[in-house]
LUMVEX-819913 format. One line per field, with one value per residue (C-alpha): residue in three letters; x, y, z. Coordinates in steps of 0.5 Angstrom, whole numbers. Example, Ala and Ser with C-alpha at 12.3 -4.5 7.8 and 13.67 -1.06 7.14 Angstrom:
! residues 2
residu <- Ala_Ser;
east <- 25_27;
north <- -9_-2;
up <- 16_14;
! end
This chain:
! residues 420
residu <- Met_Asp_Ile_Leu_Lys_Ser_Leu_Gly_His_Pro_Glu_Glu_Ile_Phe_Asn_Leu_Phe_Lys_Phe_Lys_Met_Gly_Gly_Cys_Ser_Thr_Val_Met_Arg_Lys_Leu_Asp_Tyr_Glu_Ser_Met_Ser_Glu_Ser_Leu_Arg_Thr_Cys_Tyr_Leu_Tyr_Leu_Asn_Gln_Thr_Ser_Arg_Ser_Phe_Ala_Ala_Val_Ile_Gln_Ala_Leu_Asp_Gly_Glu_Leu_Arg_His_Ala_Val_Cys_Ile_Phe_Tyr_Leu_Val_Leu_Arg_Ala_Leu_Asp_Thr_Val_Glu_Asp_Asp_Met_Thr_Ile_Pro_Met_Asp_Lys_Lys_Val_Pro_Met_Leu_Asn_Asp_Phe_His_Thr_Phe_Leu_Tyr_Gln_Asp_Glu_Trp_Arg_Phe_Thr_Glu_Ser_Gln_Glu_Lys_Asp_Arg_Gln_Val_Leu_Ala_Asp_Phe_Pro_Thr_Ile_Ser_Val_Glu_Phe_Arg_Asn_Leu_Ala_Lys_Glu_Tyr_Arg_Asp_Val_Ile_Ser_Asp_Ile_Cys_His_Arg_Met_Gly_Val_Gly_Met_Ala_Glu_Phe_Leu_Glu_Lys_Lys_Val_Gly_Ser_Met_Lys_Glu_Trp_Asp_Leu_Tyr_Cys_His_Tyr_Val_Ala_Gly_Leu_Val_Gly_Ile_Gly_Leu_Ser_Gln_Leu_Phe_Ser_Ala_Ser_Gln_Leu_Glu_Asp_Pro_Glu_Val_Gly_Arg_Asp_Thr_Glu_Met_Ala_Asn_Ser_Met_Gly_Leu_Phe_Leu_Gln_Lys_Thr_Asn_Ile_Ile_Arg_Asp_Tyr_Leu_Glu_Asp_Ile_Gln_Val_Gly_Arg_Ala_Phe_Trp_Pro_Gln_Glu_Ala_Trp_Ser_Gln_Phe_Ala_Gly_Arg_Leu_Glu_Asp_Phe_Ala_Gln_Pro_Glu_Lys_Leu_Asp_Ser_Ala_Leu_Ser_Cys_Leu_Asn_Phe_Leu_Val_Thr_Asp_Ala_Leu_Arg_His_Val_Pro_Asp_Val_Ile_Ala_Tyr_Leu_Ser_Arg_Leu_Gln_Asn_Gln_Ser_Ile_Phe_Asn_Phe_Cys_Ala_Ile_Pro_Gln_Val_Met_Ala_Ile_Ala_Thr_Leu_Ser_Thr_Cys_Tyr_Asn_Asn_Pro_Met_Leu_Phe_Gln_Gly_Val_Val_Lys_Ile_Arg_Lys_Gly_Gln_Ala_Val_Thr_Leu_Met_Met_Glu_Ala_Thr_Asn_Met_Arg_Ala_Val_Gln_Thr_Ile_Met_Ala_Gln_Tyr_Asn_Gln_Glu_Ile_Leu_Gln_Lys_Val_Ser_His_Thr_Asp_Pro_Thr_Arg_Asp_Lys_Thr_Leu_Arg_Ile_Leu_Ala_Leu_Ile_Arg_Glu_Lys_Ser_Ala_Val_Ser_Gln_Ser_Asn_Leu_Pro_Ser_Arg_Thr_Ala_His_Leu_Ser_Pro_Met_Tyr_Leu_Ser_Ala_Ala_Met_Leu_Leu_Ala_Ala_Leu_Ser_Trp_Gln_Tyr_Leu_Ser_Thr_Thr_Thr_Ala_Ala_Gln_Ala_Gln_Gly_Thr_Gly_Asp_Met_Lys_Gly_Gln;
east <- 3_3_4_11_14_13_16_21_16_12_8_6_3_-1_-4_-5_-9_-13_-14_-17_-21_-24_-19_-19_-26_-22_-20_-24_-32_-38_-42_-50_-50_-58_-59_-55_-57_-55_-50_-47_-46_-43_-38_-36_-36_-31_-27_-26_-24_-19_-16_-11_-9_-14_-21_-21_-19_-24_-30_-28_-28_-34_-40_-41_-34_-33_-37_-34_-27_-29_-32_-25_-21_-25_-25_-17_-17_-20_-16_-10_-12_-12_-5_-3_-6_0_-5_-9_-6_-2_-6_-13_-10_-7_-14_-17_-13_-13_-21_-22_-25_-31_-33_-36_-41_-43_-48_-47_-39_-35_-29_-30_-23_-18_-14_-12_-14_-18_-22_-29_-28_-28_-33_-38_-36_-43_-44_-39_-40_-48_-45_-40_-46_-50_-44_-45_-42_-36_-34_-35_-31_-25_-25_-26_-21_-16_-18_-17_-10_-8_-10_-6_0_0_-1_5_10_7_12_18_22_23_30_32_30_26_22_21_18_14_11_10_6_2_0_0_2_-5_-8_-6_-8_-15_-16_-14_-19_-24_-23_-24_-30_-33_-32_-29_-22_-20_-19_-12_-11_-14_-10_-3_-2_6_5_-1_4_9_4_3_10_13_8_9_17_16_12_17_23_20_17_24_24_17_17_24_21_15_19_17_22_21_27_30_36_39_40_41_46_51_52_50_50_43_37_37_44_42_39_46_49_56_53_50_54_52_45_45_48_43_38_40_40_33_31_34_31_24_26_26_19_18_18_12_9_9_7_1_-1_0_-6_-11_-17_-22_-20_-22_-18_-12_-13_-14_-8_-3_-3_-1_5_8_7_11_17_17_17_23_27_26_28_34_41_37_40_33_30_34_32_25_19_21_15_13_10_3_4_8_3_-3_1_2_-5_-7_-2_-2_-8_-5_0_5_4_6_12_14_14_17_23_24_24_29_33_33_35_41_44_44_48_55_61_62_56_56_50_52_52_46_42_45_43_35_35_37_32_27_29_28_21_19_21_22_28_31_31_24_23_20_23_19_21_23_21_19_22_24_20_14_15_15_9_5_8_5_-1_-2_0_-5_-11_-9_-10_-17_-19_-17_-20_-27_-27_-26_-31_-36_-34_-35_-42_-44_-40_-36_-40_-35_-37_-29;
north <- 46_40_44_47_40_38_45_41_36_39_33_32_40_38_32_35_40_35_31_37_38_31_27_22_19_14_10_13_12_16_10_10_11_12_5_2_-1_4_-1_-2_6_6_1_5_11_7_5_12_14_8_7_12_9_3_7_10_4_-1_4_3_-4_-7_-10_-14_-15_-8_-10_-16_-13_-7_-12_-16_-10_-7_-14_-15_-7_-9_-15_-11_-6_-11_-13_-6_-4_-4_-3_-10_-15_-21_-26_-23_-21_-28_-31_-25_-26_-34_-33_-27_-31_-33_-26_-26_-30_-27_-22_-18_-19_-12_-9_-3_-2_-1_6_5_11_6_3_5_-2_-6_-2_-2_-9_-12_-7_-10_-17_-16_-14_-20_-25_-21_-23_-29_-36_-36_-29_-31_-37_-33_-28_-32_-37_-31_-28_-34_-36_-28_-28_-34_-32_-25_-29_-33_-26_-23_-27_-27_-22_-22_-26_-29_-27_-33_-30_-24_-27_-31_-25_-21_-27_-27_-19_-18_-24_-27_-21_-22_-29_-27_-22_-26_-31_-26_-24_-31_-32_-26_-29_-23_-26_-33_-39_-39_-32_-35_-41_-38_-37_-36_-30_-27_-28_-24_-18_-17_-18_-13_-8_-10_-10_-3_0_-3_-1_6_7_5_11_12_4_5_11_7_1_-3_-7_-10_-10_-17_-18_-23_-16_-11_-15_-15_-7_-5_-8_-5_-3_3_5_7_13_16_20_17_10_13_9_2_5_6_-1_-5_0_-2_-10_-9_-5_-11_-16_-13_-12_-19_-20_-15_-20_-24_-17_-16_-23_-23_-16_-19_-24_-19_-18_-14_-6_-4_-10_-8_-1_-4_-8_-4_3_0_-3_2_7_2_2_9_9_4_9_14_10_7_10_16_18_22_15_15_23_24_22_19_19_20_27_28_30_24_19_22_22_14_13_16_13_6_3_-2_-7_-3_3_-1_-4_3_6_0_1_8_7_1_6_11_6_3_10_10_4_5_2_1_-2_-9_-11_-8_-15_-18_-11_-11_-18_-16_-10_-13_-18_-13_-9_-16_-17_-10_-11_-4_-1_5_9_8_11_18_24_28_34_33_38_43_50_54_59_55_51_57_60_53_52_59_58_52_55_60_55_51_56_58_51_50_56_55_48_50_55_50_45_50_51_44_41_35_28_24_29_31;
up <- -1_-5_-12_-10_-8_-16_-19_-22_-25_-30_-31_-24_-24_-30_-27_-20_-24_-28_-21_-18_-24_-23_-28_-22_-25_-29_-22_-17_-18_-14_-10_-10_-3_-3_-5_0_7_13_16_9_8_15_13_7_12_16_10_8_15_16_9_7_0_-1_0_-7_-11_-7_-9_-16_-16_-21_-18_-12_-11_-9_-3_-1_-2_3_8_7_9_15_18_17_19_26_27_25_31_36_34_34_41_46_52_51_56_52_56_53_46_44_45_41_35_35_35_31_25_30_32_24_26_33_32_38_39_40_43_47_50_45_45_38_33_29_35_32_27_34_38_32_29_29_23_20_21_19_12_12_13_8_3_-2_1_-3_-1_6_6_3_8_14_12_11_18_21_18_19_27_28_25_28_35_33_32_38_43_38_34_27_27_20_13_13_19_15_9_14_18_12_9_15_15_8_3_6_4_-3_-3_0_-5_-11_-9_-8_-16_-18_-14_-17_-24_-26_-27_-29_-23_-24_-21_-14_-15_-16_-9_-10_-14_-10_-4_-7_-9_-1_1_-4_-1_6_6_3_8_14_10_10_17_20_25_26_29_33_36_39_41_35_31_24_20_21_26_21_16_21_26_20_20_28_35_36_31_34_32_25_28_30_25_26_24_17_13_16_16_9_7_11_8_1_3_5_-1_-5_-2_-3_-10_-12_-11_-17_-23_-19_-19_-26_-28_-24_-27_-34_-32_-30_-35_-31_-32_-24_-21_-25_-23_-16_-16_-20_-17_-10_-13_-18_-12_-8_-13_-13_-5_-6_-11_-6_0_-3_-1_2_9_10_12_19_20_19_14_7_2_-5_-7_-8_-15_-16_-13_-17_-23_-22_-20_-27_-31_-28_-32_-37_-37_-42_-37_-31_-35_-37_-30_-27_-32_-30_-23_-24_-28_-22_-17_-22_-22_-14_-13_-10_-12_-5_-3_0_-4_-10_-14_-12_-13_-20_-21_-19_-23_-29_-28_-27_-33_-37_-34_-36_-43_-44_-48_-44_-51_-51_-44_-44_-41_-36_-39_-46_-51_-46_-46_-40_-41_-43_-36_-32_-35_-34_-27_-25_-29_-25_-18_-19_-22_-16_-11_-14_-14_-7_-4_-8_-5_2_1_-1_4_9_7_6_12_12_11_15_21_22;
! end
């Protein structure tokens, strides 16, 4: 039960309860599906089915930008599904990736042979491509260009492993940095943000690299178990003969040294993230960009020096995620969150860690860029007596159980709109 995982964090219990009662409305908007074409409604259905983290904030974007970003996401999800599908022969996959951007202008192109869980976006690609062609030209040009560049990059890395740290940056650029660049160009094309947001590709690239590197670090065990390797050889070869060795208990010290090395590398993008977010003017775009970034630094804090990463799934609590989603709606709050998790990582840095000096330098820079005094960081349990906390948690747990039961009963009566 999600609430039990947050028993030591009363503000998370409060926010879970608030979220259940509709407190998420500030960042999650209900759409008017009745006014949409059937194909556009289907696109939003696919968005909610395929995106675990971005669907809500995409749907909260303002105006026509919302539809552009929805289609952008689905096009790249389809491209990514081709890359991930190990059943597609290489002689077919490489041309598909290189030419995928051309399929956007082919009315009937679809691919029905995929075995991936998100194969529906390929099987019903005409529904997505028709809505792409309904977008304004300035949006179509951005989406097509990013799709082309990403497909070429994916094809390049199909036939080689990520070796050097520079190649890690390049791979992450292809699969995520380009997303940040494309989104920034869409923001500027919508005129909701200044043209400079779309022009500064270096900062936009850092936004994507920070998220992608966090995912790659967190997913070590899952990737190893299915034969994928995204940790760069230049990093892991300093500590082991094989990347798979880190999953062995006797290799734990070496595994943690490599883990901390990679977390430190990911953290170097945080100053750019803070600078990028400080430029944004539109509230819905700020929420869209800030929420994934604060969840990423929370995830890195959880991963840093954590032996569990090599034994199972490491992720932030649902209550923690909900709290971040509800709090990260202005720059001051984001700086405070960054400073808090920066401090958490600092407290975990070992005196014997090989990357200690580099880690301390980047944490000091993040603290400077966050511009929040440590004395001003709010304590999450300050001024709350044990008796109050116990009563509040009991009340929240009972209320959560009641709401969950009520929601489940309503869902059973009305049916699932996704058909699941």
